[in-house]
DRENDO-1510 file (C-alpha; in Angstrom, 1 decimal, always signed):
<recs>
REC; n; res; u; v; w
REC; 1; MET; -30.9; +3.5; -63.9 .
REC; 2; ASN; -30.9; +3.8; -67.8 .
REC; 3; ASN; -33.9; +4.2; -69.9 .
REC; 4; LEU; -33.8; +0.5; -70.8 .
REC; 5; ASP; -33.6; -0.5; -67.2 .
REC; 6; LYS; -36.7; +1.7; -66.3 .
REC; 7; ALA; -38.7; +0.4; -69.5 .
REC; 8; LEU; -38.2; -3.1; -68.2 .
REC; 9; LYS; -38.8; -2.3; -64.5 .
REC; 10; GLU; -42.2; -3.4; -64.7 .
REC; 11; LYS; -41.5; -6.9; -66.4 .
REC; 12; ILE; -44.0; -6.3; -69.0 .
REC; 13; GLY; -43.9; -4.7; -72.6 .
REC; 14; LEU; -46.4; -4.7; -75.5 .
REC; 15; GLY; -46.0; -7.0; -78.2 .
REC; 16; THR; -47.1; -5.3; -81.5 .
REC; 17; GLY; -47.3; -8.3; -83.8 .
REC; 18; PRO; -51.2; -8.4; -83.7 .
REC; 19; LEU; -51.1; -4.9; -84.8 .
REC; 20; GLY; -49.5; -5.7; -88.1 .
REC; 21; SER; -53.2; -7.4; -88.6 .
REC; 22; MET; -51.9; -10.8; -87.5 .
REC; 23; PHE; -55.0; -13.5; -87.3 .
REC; 24; ARG; -57.4; -10.8; -88.1 .
REC; 25; ASP; -57.9; -7.2; -89.9 .
REC; 26; VAL; -56.9; -4.5; -87.1 .
REC; 27; SER; -58.2; -1.1; -88.0 .
REC; 28; GLU; -56.2; +1.9; -87.6 .
REC; 29; GLU; -58.3; +3.1; -84.6 .
REC; 30; GLU; -58.0; -0.3; -82.8 .
REC; 31; ALA; -54.1; -0.2; -83.2 .
REC; 32; GLN; -53.8; +3.4; -82.0 .
REC; 33; ALA; -56.2; +3.1; -79.3 .
REC; 34; THR; -54.3; -0.3; -78.0 .
REC; 35; ILE; -51.0; +1.4; -77.9 .
REC; 36; ASP; -52.3; +4.6; -76.4 .
REC; 37; THR; -53.9; +2.4; -73.6 .
REC; 38; ALA; -50.7; +0.6; -73.3 .
REC; 39; TRP; -49.1; +4.0; -72.8 .
REC; 40; ASP; -51.7; +5.2; -70.3 .
REC; 41; GLN; -51.2; +2.2; -68.2 .
REC; 42; GLY; -47.8; +2.8; -67.8 .
REC; 43; ILE; -45.9; +0.5; -70.3 .
REC; 44; ARG; -43.0; +1.9; -71.9 .
REC; 45; TYR; -41.3; -1.2; -74.0 .
REC; 46; PHE; -42.7; -1.6; -77.5 .
REC; 47; ASP; -41.6; -4.7; -79.5 .
REC; 48; THR; -42.2; -5.0; -83.2 .
REC; 49; ALA; -40.8; -6.2; -86.6 .
REC; 50; PRO; -40.9; -5.6; -90.1 .
REC; 51; LEU; -42.4; -8.9; -90.4 .
REC; 52; TYR; -45.6; -8.0; -88.9 .
REC; 53; GLY; -47.8; -7.0; -91.5 .
REC; 54; SER; -44.9; -6.3; -94.1 .
REC; 55; GLY; -44.3; -3.3; -92.0 .
REC; 56; LEU; -47.6; -2.3; -90.7 .
REC; 57; SER; -46.9; -2.8; -87.0 .
REC; 58; GLU; -44.0; -0.5; -87.2 .
REC; 59; ILE; -45.8; +2.2; -89.2 .
REC; 60; ARG; -48.5; +2.2; -86.4 .
REC; 61; VAL; -46.0; +2.0; -83.6 .
REC; 62; GLY; -44.1; +4.9; -84.9 .
REC; 63; GLU; -47.4; +6.8; -85.5 .
REC; 64; ALA; -48.6; +6.3; -81.9 .
REC; 65; LEU; -45.2; +7.0; -80.0 .
REC; 66; SER; -44.3; +9.9; -82.2 .
REC; 67; LYS; -46.3; +12.1; -79.9 .
REC; 68; TYR; -43.9; +11.2; -77.0 .
REC; 69; ASN; -40.7; +12.2; -75.7 .
REC; 70; ARG; -38.1; +9.4; -77.4 .
REC; 71; ASP; -36.1; +9.6; -74.2 .
REC; 72; ASP; -39.3; +8.3; -72.2 .
REC; 73; TYR; -39.7; +4.7; -74.3 .
REC; 74; VAL; -37.9; +1.9; -75.4 .
REC; 75; ILE; -38.4; +0.2; -78.9 .
REC; 76; SER; -37.0; -3.3; -79.8 .
REC; 77; THR; -37.3; -4.3; -83.6 .
REC; 78; LYS; -35.7; -6.9; -85.5 .
REC; 79; VAL; -33.8; -7.4; -88.7 .
REC; 80; GLY; -33.3; -10.4; -91.2 .
REC; 81; ARG; -36.0; -9.1; -93.6 .
REC; 82; TYR; -36.5; -6.0; -95.5 .
REC; 83; ILE; -39.8; -4.6; -97.3 .
REC; 84; LEU; -39.9; -4.0; -100.8 .
REC; 85; ASP; -42.4; -1.6; -102.9 .
REC; 86; GLU; -43.3; -4.6; -105.0 .
REC; 87; LYS; -46.7; -6.3; -103.9 .
REC; 88; GLU; -47.6; -9.8; -103.8 .
REC; 89; GLU; -50.8; -11.8; -102.6 .
REC; 90; LYS; -50.5; -12.6; -98.6 .
REC; 91; SER; -51.9; -15.9; -96.8 .
REC; 92; GLY; -51.4; -17.1; -93.4 .
REC; 93; LEU; -50.8; -15.2; -90.3 .
REC; 94; PHE; -50.6; -11.7; -92.2 .
REC; 95; GLU; -53.3; -12.3; -94.9 .
REC; 96; ASN; -54.9; -9.1; -93.9 .
REC; 97; ALA; -52.0; -6.9; -93.9 .
REC; 98; ARG; -50.0; -4.9; -96.6 .
REC; 99; LYS; -49.1; -6.4; -99.5 .
REC; 100; ASN; -45.5; -5.4; -99.6 .
REC; 101; LYS; -43.2; -8.2; -100.6 .
REC; 102; VAL; -40.8; -9.3; -97.8 .
REC; 103; ILE; -37.2; -10.5; -98.4 .
REC; 104; THR; -35.4; -12.5; -96.1 .
REC; 105; ASP; -31.9; -11.9; -95.8 .
REC; 106; TYR; -29.4; -11.7; -93.0 .
REC; 107; THR; -26.3; -10.4; -94.5 .
REC; 108; GLU; -24.6; -7.1; -93.5 .
REC; 109; ASP; -26.1; -5.2; -96.4 .
REC; 110; ALA; -29.6; -6.6; -95.8 .
REC; 111; THR; -29.2; -5.7; -91.9 .
REC; 112; LEU; -28.2; -2.2; -92.4 .
REC; 113; ARG; -31.1; -1.8; -95.0 .
REC; 114; SER; -33.7; -3.3; -92.6 .
REC; 115; ILE; -32.5; -0.8; -90.0 .
REC; 116; GLU; -32.7; +2.3; -92.0 .
REC; 117; GLN; -36.4; +1.1; -93.1 .
REC; 118; SER; -37.3; +0.4; -89.6 .
REC; 119; LEU; -36.0; +3.7; -88.3 .
REC; 120; GLU; -38.4; +5.6; -91.2 .
REC; 121; ARG; -41.4; +3.6; -90.5 .
REC; 122; LEU; -40.8; +4.1; -86.7 .
REC; 123; LYS; -40.3; +7.9; -87.1 .
REC; 124; THR; -37.2; +7.7; -84.7 .
REC; 125; ASP; -33.4; +8.6; -85.1 .
REC; 126; ARG; -32.3; +5.3; -82.8 .
REC; 127; LEU; -33.5; +2.0; -81.9 .
REC; 128; ASP; -32.8; +0.5; -78.2 .
REC; 129; ILE; -32.9; -3.3; -78.8 .
REC; 130; VAL; -32.5; -5.3; -82.2 .
REC; 131; TYR; -33.4; -9.0; -82.8 .
REC; 132; VAL; -32.2; -11.1; -85.2 .
REC; 133; HIS; -35.6; -12.6; -86.6 .
REC; 134; ASP; -36.2; -16.4; -87.0 .
REC; 135; ILE; -33.0; -17.9; -87.8 .
REC; 136; SER; -34.7; -21.1; -86.6 .
REC; 137; PRO; -35.8; -24.3; -88.0 .
REC; 138; ASP; -39.4; -23.6; -87.6 .
REC; 139; PHE; -38.7; -21.1; -90.3 .
REC; 140; HIS; -36.0; -22.5; -92.4 .
REC; 141; GLY; -36.3; -26.1; -91.9 .
REC; 142; ASP; -33.2; -27.9; -92.8 .
REC; 143; GLU; -31.4; -24.7; -94.1 .
REC; 144; TRP; -31.5; -23.2; -90.7 .
REC; 145; VAL; -27.9; -23.7; -90.0 .
REC; 146; SER; -26.9; -22.3; -93.1 .
REC; 147; LYS; -29.0; -19.3; -92.5 .
REC; 148; PHE; -27.4; -18.9; -89.0 .
REC; 149; ASP; -24.2; -18.7; -90.5 .
REC; 150; GLU; -25.4; -16.0; -92.7 .
REC; 151; ALA; -26.4; -14.2; -90.0 .
REC; 152; ARG; -23.2; -14.9; -87.9 .
REC; 153; LYS; -21.2; -13.3; -90.5 .
REC; 154; GLY; -23.6; -10.6; -91.5 .
REC; 155; ALA; -26.4; -9.4; -88.8 .
REC; 156; PHE; -24.4; -10.4; -85.5 .
REC; 157; ARG; -21.3; -8.5; -86.6 .
REC; 158; VAL; -23.1; -5.2; -87.7 .
REC; 159; LEU; -25.1; -5.4; -84.3 .
REC; 160; THR; -22.1; -6.0; -82.2 .
REC; 161; ARG; -20.4; -3.0; -83.8 .
REC; 162; LEU; -23.5; -0.9; -83.5 .
REC; 163; ARG; -23.8; -1.8; -80.1 .
REC; 164; ASP; -19.9; -1.3; -79.0 .
REC; 165; GLU; -20.2; +2.1; -80.9 .
REC; 166; GLY; -23.4; +3.0; -78.6 .
REC; 167; VAL; -25.9; +3.3; -81.5 .
REC; 168; ILE; -28.0; +0.5; -79.9 .
REC; 169; LYS; -28.0; -0.5; -76.6 .
REC; 170; SER; -28.7; -4.4; -76.7 .
REC; 171; TRP; -29.0; -7.1; -79.4 .
REC; 172; GLY; -29.7; -10.9; -79.5 .
REC; 173; VAL; -31.9; -13.0; -81.4 .
REC; 174; GLY; -35.6; -13.4; -81.6 .
REC; 175; VAL; -36.9; -17.0; -82.4 .
REC; 176; ASN; -39.5; -19.6; -81.5 .
REC; 177; THR; -37.0; -22.2; -80.8 .
REC; 178; THR; -34.0; -22.8; -78.1 .
REC; 179; GLU; -31.3; -24.0; -80.6 .
REC; 180; PRO; -30.3; -20.8; -82.3 .
REC; 181; VAL; -30.1; -19.0; -78.8 .
REC; 182; GLU; -28.1; -21.5; -77.4 .
REC; 183; LEU; -25.6; -21.6; -80.5 .
REC; 184; ALA; -25.5; -17.5; -80.3 .
REC; 185; MET; -24.2; -17.7; -77.0 .
REC; 186; GLU; -21.6; -20.1; -77.7 .
REC; 187; LEU; -19.9; -17.6; -80.1 .
REC; 188; GLU; -16.7; -15.7; -79.1 .
REC; 189; ASP; -16.7; -13.0; -82.1 .
REC; 190; ALA; -20.2; -11.8; -81.9 .
REC; 191; SER; -22.2; -12.5; -78.6 .
REC; 192; PRO; -25.7; -11.4; -77.8 .
REC; 193; ASP; -26.7; -9.6; -74.3 .
REC; 194; LEU; -30.6; -9.8; -74.5 .
REC; 195; CYS; -32.6; -12.5; -76.6 .
REC; 196; LEU; -36.4; -12.5; -77.3 .
REC; 197; SER; -37.5; -16.3; -76.7 .
REC; 198; ALA; -41.1; -16.8; -78.2 .
REC; 199; THR; -43.0; -19.8; -76.7 .
REC; 200; GLN; -40.3; -21.5; -75.2 .
REC; 201; TYR; -40.3; -20.5; -71.7 .
REC; 202; THR; -44.3; -20.7; -70.8 .
REC; 203; LEU; -46.3; -22.3; -68.3 .
REC; 204; LEU; -47.3; -24.8; -71.2 .
REC; 205; GLN; -43.7; -25.6; -72.6 .
REC; 206; HIS; -40.5; -24.9; -70.9 .
REC; 207; GLU; -38.4; -28.0; -70.4 .
REC; 208; ARG; -36.1; -27.9; -73.1 .
REC; 209; ALA; -35.4; -24.3; -72.3 .
REC; 210; LEU; -34.5; -25.4; -68.7 .
REC; 211; GLU; -32.1; -28.0; -70.1 .
REC; 212; ARG; -29.5; -25.8; -71.6 .
REC; 213; MET; -30.8; -22.5; -72.7 .
REC; 214; MET; -31.9; -20.8; -69.3 .
REC; 215; PRO; -28.7; -22.1; -67.5 .
REC; 216; ALA; -26.2; -21.0; -70.1 .
REC; 217; ALA; -28.1; -17.7; -70.1 .
REC; 218; GLN; -27.5; -17.1; -66.6 .
REC; 219; GLU; -24.1; -18.3; -67.1 .
REC; 220; LYS; -22.9; -15.8; -69.7 .
REC; 221; GLY; -25.0; -12.9; -68.2 .
REC; 222; VAL; -27.5; -13.1; -71.2 .
REC; 223; GLY; -31.0; -11.6; -70.6 .
REC; 224; PHE; -34.4; -12.7; -71.8 .
REC; 225; VAL; -37.6; -10.9; -72.9 .
REC; 226; ILE; -40.2; -13.7; -73.2 .
REC; 227; GLY; -42.6; -13.6; -75.8 .
REC; 228; GLY; -45.8; -15.8; -76.5 .
REC; 229; ALA; -46.2; -16.5; -72.7 .
REC; 230; TYR; -49.9; -17.6; -73.7 .
REC; 231; SER; -48.3; -20.0; -76.2 .
REC; 232; SER; -50.4; -18.2; -79.1 .
REC; 233; GLY; -53.3; -18.0; -77.5 .
REC; 234; VAL; -54.2; -21.6; -76.3 .
REC; 235; LEU; -53.9; -20.9; -72.6 .
REC; 236; LEU; -56.6; -18.4; -72.7 .
REC; 237; GLY; -59.1; -20.5; -74.7 .
REC; 238; GLY; -57.6; -19.5; -78.3 .
REC; 239; ASP; -56.9; -22.2; -81.3 .
REC; 240; TYR; -53.3; -21.5; -81.8 .
REC; 241; PHE; -50.3; -23.2; -80.0 .
REC; 242; ASN; -46.6; -22.3; -81.2 .
REC; 243; TYR; -48.4; -20.3; -84.0 .
REC; 244; GLU; -50.2; -23.4; -85.6 .
REC; 245; LYS; -53.6; -24.5; -84.8 .
REC; 246; ALA; -53.3; -26.5; -81.4 .
REC; 247; SER; -53.7; -30.4; -81.3 .
REC; 248; PRO; -56.2; -32.0; -79.0 .
REC; 249; GLU; -53.7; -33.2; -76.7 .
REC; 250; ILE; -52.7; -29.6; -76.1 .
REC; 251; LYS; -56.1; -28.4; -75.7 .
REC; 252; ALA; -56.7; -31.3; -73.0 .
REC; 253; LYS; -53.7; -30.3; -71.3 .
REC; 254; VAL; -55.0; -26.7; -71.1 .
REC; 255; GLU; -58.4; -28.0; -69.8 .
REC; 256; ARG; -56.8; -29.9; -67.2 .
REC; 257; LEU; -55.0; -26.7; -66.0 .
REC; 258; GLU; -58.0; -24.4; -66.2 .
REC; 259; GLU; -59.8; -27.0; -63.7 .
REC; 260; ILE; -56.9; -26.7; -61.2 .
REC; 261; ALA; -56.6; -22.9; -61.7 .
REC; 262; LYS; -60.3; -22.4; -60.8 .
REC; 263; ARG; -60.1; -24.4; -57.7 .
REC; 264; TYR; -57.6; -21.8; -56.5 .
REC; 265; ASP; -59.5; -18.8; -58.1 .
REC; 266; VAL; -56.5; -18.3; -60.2 .
REC; 267; SER; -56.6; -17.3; -63.9 .
REC; 268; LEU; -54.3; -18.8; -66.4 .
REC; 269; LYS; -53.4; -15.4; -67.8 .
REC; 270; ALA; -51.9; -14.5; -64.5 .
REC; 271; ALA; -50.3; -17.7; -63.8 .
REC; 272; ALA; -48.6; -17.7; -67.4 .
REC; 273; LEU; -47.1; -14.2; -67.0 .
REC; 274; GLN; -46.2; -15.0; -63.4 .
REC; 275; PHE; -44.3; -18.2; -64.5 .
REC; 276; SER; -42.7; -16.7; -67.3 .
REC; 277; THR; -41.2; -13.8; -65.1 .
REC; 278; ALA; -40.1; -15.8; -62.3 .
REC; 279; HIS; -36.6; -17.0; -63.9 .
REC; 280; PRO; -33.9; -14.9; -62.7 .
REC; 281; ALA; -32.8; -14.8; -66.5 .
REC; 282; THR; -36.1; -13.1; -67.5 .
REC; 283; LYS; -36.0; -9.5; -67.6 .
REC; 284; ALA; -39.7; -8.9; -69.3 .
REC; 285; VAL; -42.4; -10.5; -70.7 .
REC; 286; ILE; -44.2; -8.9; -73.9 .
REC; 287; THR; -48.0; -9.6; -74.3 .
REC; 288; GLY; -49.4; -9.2; -77.8 .
REC; 289; SER; -53.0; -7.5; -77.9 .
REC; 290; SER; -54.9; -5.8; -80.2 .
REC; 291; ARG; -57.7; -4.8; -77.9 .
REC; 292; PRO; -57.0; -1.9; -75.5 .
REC; 293; ASP; -58.9; -3.9; -72.6 .
REC; 294; ARG; -56.7; -6.7; -72.7 .
REC; 295; ILE; -53.7; -4.5; -71.9 .
REC; 296; LYS; -55.5; -3.6; -68.5 .
REC; 297; GLU; -56.1; -7.3; -68.1 .
REC; 298; ASP; -52.3; -8.1; -68.4 .
REC; 299; LEU; -51.1; -5.8; -65.9 .
REC; 300; ALA; -53.5; -6.5; -63.2 .
REC; 301; ALA; -52.8; -10.2; -64.0 .
REC; 302; ILE; -49.0; -9.7; -63.4 .
REC; 303; LYS; -49.6; -8.3; -60.2 .
REC; 304; THR; -52.3; -10.9; -58.9 .
REC; 305; GLU; -51.2; -12.8; -55.8 .
REC; 306; ILE; -51.4; -16.6; -56.4 .
REC; 307; PRO; -51.5; -18.9; -53.6 .
REC; 308; ASP; -48.4; -21.2; -53.2 .
REC; 309; ALA; -50.5; -24.3; -53.0 .
REC; 310; PHE; -51.4; -23.7; -56.5 .
REC; 311; TRP; -47.8; -23.9; -57.8 .
REC; 312; GLN; -47.3; -26.9; -55.7 .
REC; 313; GLU; -50.1; -28.9; -57.0 .
REC; 314; LEU; -49.0; -28.0; -60.7 .
REC; 315; LEU; -45.4; -29.2; -59.6 .
REC; 316; GLU; -46.6; -32.4; -58.0 .
REC; 317; LYS; -49.0; -32.9; -61.0 .
REC; 318; GLY; -46.0; -32.9; -63.5 .
REC; 319; PHE; -47.4; -29.6; -65.0 .
REC; 320; ILE; -44.2; -27.9; -64.0 .
REC; 321; SER; -40.8; -28.8; -64.3 .
REC; 322; SER; -38.7; -29.4; -60.7 .
REC; 323; LYS; -36.1; -27.4; -62.2 .
REC; 324; ALA; -38.3; -24.2; -63.0 .
REC; 325; PRO; -38.1; -21.1; -60.5 .
REC; 326; LEU; -41.4; -20.8; -58.9 .
REC; 327; PRO; -43.0; -17.5; -58.6 .
REC; 328; LYS; -42.8; -15.9; -55.1 .
REC; 329; LYS; -45.6; -14.4; -53.4 .
REC; 330; LEU; -46.0; -10.5; -53.9 .
REC; 331; LYS; -44.7; -8.4; -51.1 .
</recs>
């Protein structure tokens, strides 16, 4: 079993977007404590990206992991953006993060530049998994196809070469929609082998993924790391769904799910994690947190026994697609 397989064995990793001060200002002490707690609890897979706080997440991950043996953990980061020393005012998800300007660019030169910067921030000499970040409609609107083509000619070919040379172990796309993953899997000259799908295969949203993305992945041997299993937090009582303010309809659906869960003494956190990991194409789920205690909750939740009757009721009431593999009882 190689290091990548070992790191993904527990089916859970730490997503460090929140450690880039996503949603709120996260202190250095809190960020380091979160990563240390994850490590102490046995997590060995850490996902980050230049976008997360204009490099802040990578810097914090690199600092926290630098005291451990590099062979004992796996890092995934992303390309498609690189960071400038030039500063600018920030707003939105990362308004509390570093002010460094972020440039979106999927060409070959930009990909290599992004990798070089990430290695420096992460204090490491190698990357295990690299995802091409956000080549999708939610970030680029009608221009997403042209951005995808730029990545196909640039980032995809670079990462395929680096994988073939053994410089990285795996590469894929990391997006919040299904179309780019489906398109990438159809390519013959540069094919991904492990993709990060955020918010698209969750308890709250999975129908479209089951139509094409997941079946194609199984057919082509492409694995998935599932991000956003809590649908940006709304499943746990938060205000965001798909990284935007949740609509009244979504919140009402969550309330109905909560009512069912309470009758079976099941937490929606446990249900969300176990649903996303039940699909055979799923290699792991990454949970994002900036609070150490939440890490322990996540690890306990993924191992909690959930009665079959709970899943059956969700299926009968249409909360789960009949095409979705249901979690099996723990042995």
